[in-house]
C-alpha positions as CSV (number, residue, x, y, z in Angstrom):
1,M,-26.1,-24.7,-41.4
2,S,-29.1,-22.7,-40.2
3,D,-32.7,-23.9,-40.7
4,S,-33.4,-21.1,-43.1
5,N,-30.5,-22.1,-45.4
6,K,-31.6,-25.8,-45.2
7,N,-35.1,-24.9,-46.3
8,A,-33.7,-22.7,-49.1
9,Q,-31.7,-25.6,-50.4
10,K,-34.6,-28.1,-50.7
11,G,-34.9,-29.5,-54.1
12,G,-31.2,-29.0,-54.8
13,T,-31.4,-25.3,-55.6
14,M,-30.4,-22.3,-53.5
15,K,-33.2,-19.8,-53.4
16,I,-32.3,-16.1,-52.9
17,S,-34.4,-13.1,-52.0
18,P,-35.5,-10.6,-54.7
19,E,-33.3,-8.1,-53.0
20,Q,-30.3,-10.3,-53.2
21,D,-31.1,-11.1,-56.9
22,E,-31.3,-7.4,-57.7
23,L,-28.0,-6.8,-55.8
24,N,-26.3,-9.6,-57.8
25,R,-27.5,-8.2,-61.1
26,K,-26.5,-4.6,-60.2
27,T,-23.2,-5.8,-59.0
28,E,-22.5,-7.6,-62.3
29,L,-23.5,-4.4,-64.2
30,L,-21.2,-2.3,-62.0
31,L,-18.3,-4.7,-62.6
32,D,-18.8,-4.4,-66.3
33,L,-18.8,-0.6,-66.0
34,E,-15.7,-0.6,-63.8
35,N,-13.9,-2.5,-66.6
36,R,-15.2,-0.2,-69.2
37,L,-14.4,2.9,-67.2
38,S,-10.8,1.8,-66.5
39,E,-10.3,1.0,-70.2
40,T,-11.8,4.3,-71.3
41,E,-9.7,6.2,-68.7
42,L,-6.6,4.3,-69.9
43,G,-7.3,5.2,-73.6
44,F,-7.8,8.8,-72.8
45,I,-4.7,9.2,-70.6
46,S,-2.7,7.3,-73.2
47,L,-4.0,9.6,-76.0
48,Q,-3.1,12.7,-74.0
49,A,0.5,11.3,-73.5
50,E,0.8,10.4,-77.1
51,L,-0.2,13.8,-78.2
52,L,2.2,15.4,-75.8
53,T,5.0,13.3,-77.1
54,F,4.2,14.2,-80.7
55,Q,3.8,17.9,-79.7
56,R,7.4,17.9,-78.4
57,R,8.7,16.3,-81.6
58,Y,6.7,18.7,-83.7
59,T,8.0,21.7,-81.7
60,E,11.6,20.4,-82.1
61,F,11.4,19.8,-85.9
62,V,8.9,22.3,-87.1
63,V,7.9,25.0,-84.6
64,R,11.5,26.0,-83.8
65,R,12.3,26.4,-87.5
66,M,9.1,28.4,-88.0
67,Y,10.2,30.6,-85.1
68,E,13.6,31.1,-86.7
69,L,12.0,31.9,-90.1
70,D,9.6,34.4,-88.5
71,S,12.6,36.1,-86.7
72,I,14.4,36.5,-90.0
73,E,11.2,37.9,-91.6
74,I,10.9,40.5,-88.8
75,E,14.5,41.6,-89.5
76,I,13.7,41.9,-93.2
77,A,10.5,43.9,-92.5
78,E,12.3,46.2,-90.0
79,H,15.1,46.8,-92.5
80,L,12.5,47.7,-95.2
81,V,10.7,50.0,-92.8
82,T,13.9,52.1,-92.5
83,T,13.9,52.4,-96.3
84,D,10.2,53.3,-96.6
85,P,8.8,54.4,-93.2
86,T,5.4,55.5,-94.6
87,N,4.6,52.0,-96.1
88,P,2.0,50.5,-93.7
89,E,2.5,47.0,-95.2
90,Y,5.9,46.7,-93.6
91,R,4.6,47.6,-90.1
92,Q,1.6,45.3,-90.4
93,R,3.9,42.5,-91.4
94,I,6.1,43.1,-88.4
95,N,3.1,43.0,-86.0
96,K,1.8,39.8,-87.5
97,L,5.2,38.1,-87.3
98,K,5.5,39.2,-83.6
99,E,2.2,37.5,-82.9
100,Q,3.4,34.3,-84.5
101,I,6.6,34.4,-82.5
102,A,4.7,34.9,-79.3
103,E,2.7,31.8,-80.1
104,A,5.9,29.8,-80.7
105,E,7.4,31.0,-77.5
106,E,4.3,29.8,-75.6
107,S,4.7,26.4,-77.2
108,F,8.3,26.3,-76.1
109,S,7.2,27.3,-72.6
110,K,4.6,24.5,-72.4
111,E,7.2,22.0,-73.6
112,H,9.7,23.1,-71.0
113,K,7.2,22.8,-68.2
114,S,6.4,19.2,-69.1
115,S,7.7,16.8,-66.5
116,S,8.3,13.8,-68.8
117,K,10.9,14.1,-71.5
118,N,10.9,10.5,-72.8
119,E,8.8,9.2,-75.7
120,F,5.6,7.7,-74.4
121,K,5.6,4.0,-75.1
122,P,3.7,2.2,-72.3
123,S,4.4,-1.5,-71.9
124,D,1.5,-4.1,-71.7
125,S,2.3,-4.7,-68.1
126,L,2.1,-0.9,-67.4
127,K,-1.3,-0.7,-69.1
128,S,-2.5,-3.8,-67.2
129,L,-1.4,-2.4,-63.9
130,Y,-3.1,0.9,-64.6
131,R,-6.4,-0.8,-65.4
132,D,-6.2,-2.9,-62.2
133,I,-5.6,0.1,-60.0
134,A,-8.1,2.4,-61.8
135,K,-10.9,-0.2,-61.3
136,K,-10.2,-0.1,-57.6
137,V,-9.6,3.6,-56.9
138,H,-11.6,5.5,-59.5
139,P,-13.4,8.4,-57.7
140,D,-16.5,8.0,-59.8
141,L,-17.2,4.7,-58.3
142,V,-18.1,6.1,-54.9
143,I,-20.8,8.5,-53.7
144,D,-19.3,9.9,-50.4
145,E,-17.7,13.3,-51.2
146,K,-14.9,12.8,-48.7
147,E,-14.0,9.5,-50.3
148,R,-14.3,10.9,-53.8
149,K,-11.8,13.6,-52.8
150,R,-9.4,11.0,-51.4
151,R,-9.7,8.9,-54.5
152,T,-9.3,11.9,-56.9
153,E,-5.9,12.6,-55.3
154,I,-4.9,9.0,-55.7
155,M,-6.1,9.0,-59.3
156,A,-4.0,12.1,-60.1
157,K,-0.9,10.3,-58.8
158,L,-1.9,7.2,-60.8
159,N,-2.2,9.2,-64.0
160,E,1.1,11.0,-63.4
161,A,3.0,7.7,-62.7
162,Y,1.4,6.1,-65.8
163,Q,2.4,9.0,-68.1
164,N,5.9,8.9,-66.7
165,G,6.1,5.1,-67.3
166,D,6.8,4.6,-63.6
167,E,5.7,1.0,-62.9
168,Q,7.3,1.0,-59.5
169,K,5.2,3.9,-58.4
170,L,2.1,2.2,-59.7
171,D,3.0,-0.9,-57.6
172,Q,3.4,1.3,-54.6
173,L,0.0,3.0,-55.1
174,L,-1.6,-0.4,-55.4
175,N,0.0,-1.7,-52.2
176,E,-1.0,1.4,-50.3
177,W,-4.6,1.0,-51.5
178,Q,-4.9,-2.7,-50.7
179,Y,-3.7,-2.2,-47.1
180,D,-5.6,1.1,-46.5
181,P,-8.1,0.6,-43.5
182,E,-10.4,3.2,-45.1
183,N,-11.3,0.6,-47.7
184,V,-12.9,-1.8,-45.2
185,S,-16.8,-1.7,-45.3
186,G,-19.8,-3.8,-44.6
187,E,-23.5,-2.8,-44.8
188,D,-27.1,-4.2,-45.2
189,I,-28.3,-5.3,-48.5
190,G,-30.7,-2.4,-49.1
191,S,-28.0,0.2,-48.6
192,Q,-25.7,-1.8,-50.9
193,I,-28.3,-1.7,-53.7
194,V,-28.7,2.0,-53.3
195,K,-25.0,2.6,-53.3
196,I,-24.4,0.4,-56.3
197,I,-27.2,2.2,-58.3
198,R,-25.5,5.5,-57.6
199,K,-22.1,4.1,-58.5
200,I,-23.5,2.9,-61.8
201,A,-24.9,6.3,-62.5
202,Q,-21.6,8.0,-61.7
203,A,-19.5,5.5,-63.8
204,Q,-21.8,6.1,-66.7
205,R,-21.5,9.8,-66.4
206,R,-17.7,9.6,-66.2
207,I,-17.5,7.4,-69.3
208,A,-19.7,9.8,-71.2
209,T,-17.5,12.7,-70.1
210,I,-14.3,10.9,-71.2
211,E,-15.8,10.0,-74.5
212,E,-16.7,13.7,-75.2
213,E,-13.2,14.8,-74.1
214,T,-11.7,12.2,-76.4
215,K,-13.8,13.6,-79.3
216,I,-12.3,17.0,-78.7
217,L,-8.8,15.7,-78.8
218,V,-9.3,13.6,-82.0
219,N,-10.8,16.6,-83.7
220,A,-7.8,18.8,-82.9
221,E,-5.4,19.8,-85.6
222,I,-2.4,18.4,-83.7
223,Y,-4.2,15.0,-83.6
224,N,-4.7,15.0,-87.4
225,L,-1.1,15.9,-87.9
226,M,0.0,13.1,-85.6
227,K,-2.0,10.6,-87.6
228,K,-0.6,11.9,-90.9
229,S,2.9,11.6,-89.5
230,E,2.2,8.0,-88.4
231,E,1.0,7.1,-91.8
232,S,4.0,8.7,-93.5
233,I,6.4,6.7,-91.3
234,K,4.6,3.5,-92.4
235,D,5.4,4.6,-96.0
236,G,9.0,5.2,-95.1
237,V,8.8,8.9,-95.0
238,D,9.0,11.0,-91.8
239,L,6.6,13.9,-92.3
240,L,8.1,16.1,-89.6
241,I,11.6,15.6,-91.0
242,Q,10.2,16.4,-94.5
243,M,8.6,19.6,-93.1
244,S,11.8,20.6,-91.3
245,G,13.8,20.2,-94.6
246,Y,11.3,22.4,-96.4
247,L,11.6,25.1,-93.7
248,D,15.5,24.8,-93.8
249,V,15.3,25.7,-97.5
250,Q,13.1,28.7,-96.7
251,I,15.4,29.9,-93.9
252,H,18.4,29.7,-96.2
253,E,16.6,31.7,-98.9
254,R,15.4,34.4,-96.5
255,K,18.8,34.7,-94.8
256,T,20.3,35.2,-98.3
257,Y,17.7,37.9,-99.0
258,L,18.4,39.6,-95.7
259,D,22.1,39.7,-96.4
260,F,21.2,41.2,-99.8
261,L,19.3,44.0,-98.1
262,R,22.0,44.7,-95.6
263,N,24.6,45.0,-98.3
264,G,22.6,47.8,-100.0
265,G,20.1,45.9,-102.1
266,K,16.6,47.1,-102.4
267,G,13.3,45.3,-102.7
268,G,9.8,44.8,-101.3
269,I,8.4,42.0,-99.2
270,N,8.4,38.8,-101.3
């Protein structure tokens, strides 16, 4: 043991420099923020995946039936136009229905492009592994731009693997990170303090950003519908199935009316 360390330990206590004390306090704060950031990131990416899963189910049970209903309504309106070409109401009706169909087709397209087709139900081990890796690799915990870019790419892979429920891929990313020589560092105490202060600021900004993005998601109409659906299932009623049943009745009624028109019947839009 060096003479300086011996002197520092006189009286049974280990004295540390003000700089080391500040570094210790900042390090503890950063560790807390790293935990909070990984938890916040996990909550956000989970919410996105849950909404995507619900959106697919909503599209399957509701949007597709609305699309079918709108298509029938267009046929009805087009048939009525032939019987009364000067009536502007029919043409306006057709244009409006075509806009609704275009929106439905866009929804179908987004669903088709989605890479994951399974319902999102992450296991506890998957969540734990995600948190562990996120705390290590999050780009907002470094200040060097080159390193941030590298970590951003890793984080994107991490998020994709998590949303796909690919625990094996997460393990692979963790192993690659642990043995990456780029992660070896060692610097003087002053530089460490400055870097930690900047990391703290970055982590706080990222947490604030995620919280704002989360607010946007929970205020969206699809989120509110998802929550209503979850509550209905608790009560033994599936809201989406209920909605689909109501639309099936409408589809049947409008098909009947369309057949009536095609067989020589007359009538306005009702």
